[in-house]
C-alpha positions in Angstrom: -9.1 -3.5 -0.8 -11.7 -5.0 -3.2 -12.1 -3.9 -6.8 -15.6 -3.3 -8.3 -15.9 -2.8 -12.0 -18.9 -2.3 -14.2 -19.8 -1.5 -17.8 -22.0 1.5 -18.6 -22.8 3.3 -21.9 -20.1 5.7 -23.2 -22.3 8.8 -22.8 -23.1 7.9 -19.1 -19.4 7.3 -18.5 -18.5 10.7 -20.0 -21.2 12.5 -17.9 -20.0 10.6 -14.7 -16.4 11.6 -15.5 -17.3 15.3 -15.8 -19.2 15.2 -12.5 -16.4 13.3 -10.8 -13.8 16.0 -11.6 -15.0 18.2 -8.8 -15.2 15.2 -6.4 -11.6 14.1 -6.7 -12.0 11.7 -9.6 -14.2 8.8 -10.6 -12.9 6.4 -7.9 -13.3 8.9 -5.1 -16.8 9.7 -6.2 -17.7 6.0 -6.4 -16.3 5.4 -2.9 -18.3 8.2 -1.5 -21.5 7.1 -3.3 -21.1 3.5 -2.0 -20.3 4.8 1.5 -23.4 7.0 1.4 -25.6 4.2 0.2 -24.4 1.9 3.0 -24.5 4.7 5.5 -20.8 4.2 6.5 -18.1 6.8 6.8 -15.2 6.3 4.5 -11.7 7.1 6.1 -10.9 9.3 3.1 -14.0 11.2 2.5 -12.5 14.5 1.4 -12.4 15.1 -2.4 -9.0 16.1 -3.9 -8.4 19.8 -3.8 -9.5 21.2 -7.2 -9.5 24.7 -8.5 -7.8 27.8 -7.4 -7.5 28.6 -3.7 -9.8 31.3 -2.5 -9.4 33.7 0.3 -11.4 33.4 3.5 -11.2 36.2 6.1 -11.6 35.3 9.8 -11.8 37.6 12.7 -10.4 36.7 16.1 -10.1 38.5 19.4 -6.6 39.6 20.5 -6.4 36.9 23.1 -7.3 34.3 20.5 -4.7 35.6 18.1 -2.1 35.2 20.9 -3.3 31.6 21.5 -3.1 30.9 17.8 0.4 32.3 17.6 1.5 30.1 20.5 -0.1 26.9 19.1 1.2 27.5 15.6 4.7 28.3 16.9 4.7 25.0 18.9 4.1 23.2 15.6 6.7 25.4 13.8 3.9 26.7 11.6 2.5 30.1 10.8 -0.9 31.0 12.2 -2.4 30.9 8.7 -0.7 27.5 7.9 -2.0 26.1 11.2 -5.6 27.2 10.6 -5.5 25.9 7.0 -4.2 22.5 8.2 -6.8 22.3 11.0 -9.6 23.0 8.5 -8.3 20.5 6.0 -7.9 17.9 8.7 -11.5 18.4 9.7 -12.6 18.2 6.1 -11.0 14.7 5.9 -7.7 15.4 4.2 -5.5 12.5 5.3 -2.2 14.1 6.4 -1.4 17.6 7.6 2.3 18.0 8.2 4.3 20.8 9.6 7.9 21.6 8.6 9.6 19.4 11.3 7.4 16.5 10.4 8.2 16.9 6.7 12.0 17.0 7.5 11.6 13.8 9.6 9.9 12.1 6.7 12.6 13.3 4.3 15.3 11.9 6.6 13.5 8.5 6.7 13.1 8.4 3.0 16.8 9.3 2.5 17.8 6.5 4.9 15.6 4.0 3.2 17.1 5.0 -0.2 20.6 4.4 1.2 19.5 1.0 2.4 17.9 0.1 -0.9 21.2 1.0 -2.6 23.1 -1.2 -0.2 20.7 -4.1 -0.7 21.2 -3.8 -4.5 24.9 -4.0 -4.0 24.5 -7.1 -1.8 22.2 -8.7 -4.4 24.7 -8.0 -7.2 27.6 -9.5 -5.2 25.4 -12.5 -4.3 24.4 -13.1 -7.9 28.1 -12.8 -9.0 29.1 -15.3 -6.3 26.4 -17.8 -7.3 27.4 -17.5 -11.0 31.0 -18.3 -9.9 29.9 -21.2 -7.7 30.7 -19.5 -4.3 28.5 -19.4 -1.3 26.4 -16.4 -0.5 26.9 -16.4 3.2 29.3 -13.4 3.2 26.3 -10.9 2.7 24.0 -12.3 5.4 25.3 -10.1 8.1 24.8 -7.0 5.9 21.3 -8.1 5.1 20.5 -8.6 8.8 21.9 -5.1 9.5 19.9 -3.6 6.7 16.8 -5.3 8.0 17.3 -3.9 11.5 17.8 -0.4 10.1 14.6 -0.7 7.9 12.6 -1.9 10.9 13.9 1.1 12.9 13.0 3.5 10.1 9.6 2.0 9.7 9.0 2.3 13.4 10.0 6.0 13.3 7.8 6.6 10.3 4.8 5.0 12.1 5.5 7.2 15.1 5.6 10.4 13.0 2.3 9.4 11.3 0.7 8.4 14.6 1.8 11.7 16.3 0.5 13.7 13.4 -2.9 11.9 13.4 -3.2 12.3 17.2 -2.5 16.0 17.0 -5.1 16.8 14.4 -7.8 14.5 15.8 -7.5 15.8 19.4 -7.3 19.1 21.2 -3.6 19.6 22.0 
């Protein structure tokens, strides 16, 4: 991603910063202004959520309430949680996760942390071996094994994100 920087008078910068607070920050506002000027849709158009949540009341028919309950239950979400996630997805918020997706992501992060710890141990052993004039080849199989597990975790992570994006961008 390219970086654009510019110099502006301090008073203009202060006014722009104040305006940008409600738009998710200076960078988010600049991205939106540039996208608007070029008439292109930015992938992350939604400003950061700012301010206190406010209540919105919706009315649905009984049959719609049953449908909402079924759909939300399939995602292991409450009706309200599902509706909020749907609206946020349509507003451009990048990721809407449900509890089982969050748990899958936590499991992947835990596994990657374990792998990182193992790689650190291998690196320490390799450095100690080099300092003592020994070959490093003893850790190569562990490194290959760690690489395979990392690739598997990244594939699973990509699947979770793809499934999530597919769900919120289509009618399922």
